TORDRENNU-504419 format. One line per 8 residues: number of its first residue (from 1); their letters; for each residue x, y, z of C-alpha. Coordinates in nm, 4 decimals, always signed. Example, Ala and Ser with C-alpha at 12.3 -4.5 7.8 and 13.67 -1.06 7.14 Angstrom:
2
1	as	+1.2300 -0.4500 +0.7800; +1.3670 -0.1060 +0.7140
END
This chain:
272
1	xxxxxxxx	+14.5163 -9.5588 -0.3766; +14.3719 -9.3252 -0.6428; +14.0012 -9.3484 -0.7149; +14.0551 -9.3230 -1.0898; +14.2238 -9.6659 -1.0951; +13.8997 -9.8342 -1.0043; +13.7915 -9.9824 -1.3388; +14.1195 -10.1631 -1.3941
9	xxxxxxxx	+14.1911 -10.2307 -1.0284; +13.8565 -10.3963 -0.9674; +13.8144 -10.5625 -1.3090; +13.4962 -10.3679 -1.3732; +13.2584 -10.4766 -1.6509; +12.9506 -10.2849 -1.7667; +12.6899 -10.4762 -1.9679; +12.3238 -10.4511 -2.0582
17	xxxxxxxx	+12.1169 -10.1515 -2.1642; +12.3184 -9.8275 -2.1672; +12.0015 -9.6281 -2.0925; +11.8659 -9.8646 -1.8256; +11.8606 -9.8139 -1.4491; +12.1995 -9.8917 -1.2962; +12.2382 -10.2159 -1.1039; +12.5709 -10.2838 -0.9304
25	xxxxxxxx	+12.6331 -10.6488 -0.8386; +12.8756 -10.7079 -0.5498; +13.0014 -11.0561 -0.4613; +13.0738 -11.2020 -0.1193; +13.3790 -11.3529 +0.0503; +13.5688 -11.6114 -0.1519; +13.3790 -11.5301 -0.4699; +13.4043 -11.3022 -0.7718
33	xxxxxxxx	+13.1709 -11.1495 -1.0284; +13.1286 -11.4858 -1.2014; +12.8907 -11.5815 -0.9197; +12.6290 -11.3603 -1.0866; +12.6453 -11.5243 -1.4291; +12.3122 -11.7107 -1.4001; +12.1136 -11.3962 -1.3157; +12.3080 -11.1596 -1.5419
41	xxxxxxxx	+12.1333 -11.2333 -1.8753; +11.7906 -11.1449 -1.7350; +11.9148 -10.8287 -1.5652; +12.1056 -10.7193 -1.8763; +11.7817 -10.7107 -2.0749; +11.6469 -10.4178 -1.8742; +11.9341 -10.2674 -1.6752; +12.2798 -10.1236 -1.7099
49	xxxxxxxx	+12.4658 -10.3801 -1.5000; +12.8014 -10.3112 -1.3356; +13.0079 -10.6069 -1.2161; +13.3420 -10.6011 -1.0407; +13.5862 -10.7988 -0.8260; +13.7024 -10.6735 -0.4895; +14.0785 -10.6337 -0.4676; +14.2171 -10.9739 -0.3727
57	xxxxxxxx	+13.9378 -11.1566 -0.5541; +13.8808 -11.2781 -0.9088; +14.0744 -11.0878 -1.1736; +14.1309 -10.7750 -0.9704; +14.4769 -10.6210 -0.9637; +14.6612 -10.7954 -0.6772; +14.9220 -10.5196 -0.6664; +14.6502 -10.2860 -0.5368
65	xxxxxxxx	+14.5857 -10.5016 -0.2288; +14.6602 -10.3334 +0.1027; +14.6237 -10.5205 +0.4304; +14.5230 -10.2136 +0.6278; +14.2627 -10.0986 +0.3746; +14.0950 -10.4368 +0.3522; +14.1098 -10.5188 +0.7223; +13.7745 -10.3421 +0.7613
73	xxxxxxxx	+13.4570 -10.3294 +0.5582; +13.5224 -9.9597 +0.5034; +13.7966 -10.0552 +0.2559; +13.5532 -10.2569 +0.0471; +13.2963 -9.9759 +0.0654; +13.5666 -9.7415 -0.0622; +13.6147 -9.9704 -0.3633; +13.2426 -9.9456 -0.4398
81	xxxxxxxx	+13.2437 -9.5676 -0.4111; +13.5565 -9.5403 -0.6264; +13.3842 -9.7407 -0.8997; +13.0721 -9.5271 -0.8764; +13.2784 -9.2090 -0.8961; +13.4838 -9.3199 -1.1952; +13.1763 -9.4344 -1.3894; +12.9769 -9.1300 -1.2703
89	xxxxxxxx	+12.6990 -9.3524 -1.1429; +12.3908 -9.2144 -0.9700; +12.0562 -9.3682 -0.8694; +12.2379 -9.6964 -0.8175; +12.0523 -10.0122 -0.7194; +12.3214 -10.1892 -0.5192; +12.2870 -10.5665 -0.4937; +12.5196 -10.7081 -0.2293
97	xxxxxxxx	+12.5579 -11.0782 -0.1576; +12.6467 -11.1920 +0.1942; +12.9057 -10.9576 +0.3463; +12.8618 -10.7218 +0.0502; +12.5146 -10.6400 +0.1760; +12.6830 -10.4638 +0.4677; +12.9384 -10.3069 +0.2339; +12.6425 -10.1539 +0.0513
105	xxxxxxxx	+12.5028 -10.0200 +0.3768; +12.8343 -9.8476 +0.4522; +12.8734 -9.7089 +0.0996; +12.5191 -9.5706 +0.0954; +12.5697 -9.4127 +0.4370; +12.8823 -9.2325 +0.3115; +12.7350 -9.1098 -0.0177; +12.3567 -9.1477 -0.0044
113	xxxxxxxx	+12.3143 -8.9294 -0.3109; +12.4528 -9.2088 -0.5308; +12.2120 -9.4815 -0.4255; +11.8445 -9.5360 -0.5058; +11.7895 -9.8811 -0.3537; +11.9637 -10.1639 -0.1738; +11.9139 -10.5353 -0.2305; +12.0672 -10.7468 +0.0458
121	xxxxxxxx	+12.1088 -11.1110 -0.0599; +12.1601 -11.3468 +0.2364; +12.2890 -11.0626 +0.4567; +12.4354 -11.0824 +0.8039; +12.5356 -10.7736 +1.0040; +12.7115 -10.9887 +1.2649; +12.7927 -11.3601 +1.2455; +12.8552 -11.4049 +1.6168
129	xxxxxxxx	+12.5800 -11.4588 +1.8737; +12.5496 -11.1816 +2.1312; +12.3993 -11.3244 +2.4520; +12.3936 -10.9802 +2.6164; +12.1416 -10.8471 +2.3647; +11.9828 -11.1774 +2.2631; +12.1067 -11.1380 +1.9054; +12.1460 -11.4636 +1.7131
137	xxxxxxxx	+12.4101 -11.4523 +1.4415; +12.4378 -11.8258 +1.3937; +12.7839 -11.8829 +1.5437; +12.9463 -11.8647 +1.8837; +13.2686 -11.6695 +1.9247; +13.4431 -12.0053 +1.9696; +13.2966 -12.1292 +1.6402; +13.4381 -11.8302 +1.4530
145	xxxxxxxx	+13.7788 -11.8588 +1.6217; +13.7961 -12.2242 +1.5194; +13.6870 -12.1415 +1.1655; +13.9550 -11.8749 +1.1247; +14.2265 -12.0899 +1.2809; +14.1406 -12.3712 +1.0392; +14.1480 -12.1293 +0.7468; +14.4885 -11.9950 +0.8530
153	xxxxxxxx	+14.6448 -12.3375 +0.8944; +14.5175 -12.5040 +0.5765; +14.3261 -12.2755 +0.3448; +14.2809 -12.5262 +0.0626; +14.1600 -12.7945 +0.3008; +13.9293 -12.5463 +0.4719; +13.7879 -12.4434 +0.1351; +13.7175 -12.8027 +0.0339
161	xxxxxxxx	+13.5413 -12.8704 +0.3631; +13.3511 -12.5437 +0.4076; +13.2394 -12.4523 +0.0564; +12.9835 -12.7372 +0.0277; +12.8473 -12.6471 +0.3730; +12.8121 -12.2809 +0.2770; +12.6543 -12.3659 -0.0568; +12.4158 -12.6259 +0.0847
169	xxxxxxxx	+12.2333 -12.8339 -0.1768; +12.4443 -13.1416 -0.1058; +12.2361 -13.3307 -0.3602; +12.3854 -13.0952 -0.6216; +12.7591 -13.1415 -0.5569; +12.8537 -12.9409 -0.8630; +12.7442 -12.6238 -0.6813; +12.9666 -12.6953 -0.3834
177	xxxxxxxx	+13.2535 -12.7772 -0.6163; +13.2119 -12.4466 -0.7957; +13.2338 -12.2553 -0.4703; +13.5328 -12.4665 -0.3646; +13.7083 -12.3784 -0.6896; +13.6314 -12.0106 -0.6362; +13.7722 -12.0196 -0.2843; +14.0833 -12.2056 -0.3966
185	xxxxxxxx	+14.1510 -11.9536 -0.6743; +14.1920 -11.6772 -0.4155; +14.5323 -11.5953 -0.2680; +14.5321 -11.7557 +0.0799; +14.6867 -11.4521 +0.2504; +14.4367 -11.2116 +0.1002; +14.1528 -11.4542 +0.1670; +14.2529 -11.4797 +0.5329
193	xxxxxxxx	+14.2261 -11.1022 +0.5745; +13.8900 -11.0888 +0.3957; +13.7641 -11.3780 +0.6101; +13.8556 -11.2023 +0.9341; +13.7026 -10.8799 +0.8076; +13.3860 -11.0688 +0.7181; +13.3333 -11.2970 +1.0152; +13.4519 -11.0581 +1.2869
201	xxxxxxxx	+13.2628 -10.7520 +1.1622; +12.9642 -10.6108 +1.3473; +12.7562 -10.3732 +1.1368; +12.4353 -10.3888 +1.3391; +12.4521 -10.0231 +1.4372; +12.4971 -9.9157 +1.0744; +12.1629 -10.0649 +0.9703; +11.9917 -9.7631 +1.1251
209	xxxxxxxx	+12.1729 -9.5428 +0.8712; +11.9879 -9.6927 +0.5746; +11.7526 -9.4350 +0.4245; +11.6787 -9.5874 +0.0826; +11.4203 -9.8548 -0.0020; +11.5703 -10.1926 +0.0839; +11.4924 -10.5508 -0.0129; +11.6190 -10.8274 +0.2152
217	xxxxxxxx	+11.6411 -11.1622 +0.0333; +11.6965 -11.4624 +0.2558; +11.6971 -11.8355 +0.1869; +11.4588 -12.0690 +0.3645; +11.7572 -12.2734 +0.4831; +12.0955 -12.1056 +0.5257; +12.3535 -12.2097 +0.7855; +12.5528 -11.8878 +0.7375
225	xxxxxxxx	+12.2604 -11.6439 +0.7635; +11.9733 -11.8239 +0.9395; +11.6168 -11.6859 +0.9390; +11.6673 -11.5042 +1.2709; +11.9291 -11.2867 +1.0991; +11.7036 -11.1934 +0.8101; +11.4303 -11.1022 +1.0552; +11.6744 -10.8857 +1.2513
233	xxxxxxxx	+11.7935 -10.6981 +0.9407; +11.4345 -10.6444 +0.8268; +11.3326 -10.5089 +1.1676; +11.6376 -10.2823 +1.1898; +11.5791 -10.1111 +0.8524; +11.2530 -9.9158 +0.8614; +11.0293 -9.9839 +0.5655; +11.2419 -10.2683 +0.4312
241	xxxxxxxx	+11.0849 -10.5640 +0.2560; +11.1756 -10.9207 +0.3564; +11.1406 -11.2026 +0.1022; +11.2183 -11.5627 +0.1901; +11.3242 -11.7547 -0.1181; +11.2335 -12.1207 -0.1500; +11.6045 -12.1954 -0.1641; +11.8687 -12.3791 +0.0335
249	xxxxxxxx	+12.2190 -12.2561 +0.1093; +12.3916 -11.9193 +0.1122; +12.4170 -11.8527 -0.2632; +12.0682 -11.8335 -0.4138; +12.2010 -11.6639 -0.7275; +12.3479 -12.0075 -0.8099; +12.1073 -12.2495 -0.6407; +11.7822 -12.0684 -0.7282
257	xxxxxxxx	+11.8721 -11.8129 -0.9966; +11.5239 -11.7770 -1.1475; +11.3562 -11.6866 -0.8188; +11.6482 -11.4655 -0.7176; +11.6615 -11.2607 -1.0359; +11.2829 -11.2243 -1.0414; +11.2899 -11.0499 -0.7030; +11.5932 -10.8369 -0.7876
265	xxxxxxxx	+11.4559 -10.7247 -1.1241; +11.1117 -10.6400 -0.9859; +11.2584 -10.4343 -0.7016; +11.5217 -10.2633 -0.9187; +11.2654 -10.1828 -1.1862; +11.0589 -9.9967 -0.9290; +11.3474 -9.7484 -0.8998; +11.2445 -9.5842 -1.2269
END
């Protein structure tokens, strides 16, 4: 898969100030770049903002999808690096939501010269509890097996049931519906691979490879990435900063966009 196909393959958009610091926004599982729309106007005032869709998501080129490439987070990190190479990006502030936080860790470890800072929004390096080490990921291995089996057997039904849980904010059903619609717009076969890559990955060891200033943004209540996970990521990345947003759910860029973009912009602006 040639690197120079990246802009078209990943539906890349570049907006904002051409001379501003570069901020790359990377979405999580089941989403696309539209998930950033509420924070984008503020960021575009000061930054050169790069948005994209992973292959298999949003308006990416589905013909570029490869099961083997996207069966590991390395494939998604390769997408990020391809985009950076094609656009000749350096001093990148990479903002990764959910699983994309770990994609950013992998990409920065491969090509540290391209990255100035990392912002990890609701990150989780491992979703499965590890009793041997005392690590709390939020789910048992049985929980994840059941989740993936349900997704495989009835993806649309799984999406309708899980999206509101992931989003939280049950008193604002429109948010859960938006995430449901995003999930349902994804090809079920491609989504199943991305889900397994996401929920079965273990990137705890890679956190030690982070050498750039890092901001960890967690939500006060998040069933997907509970506070123990944010604390773990913060402790594992020397010098990182942990901020707990007064937000509920796993998608603060939608549920609490003002607070989210304030933290991102302040941290990214410090890269100058």
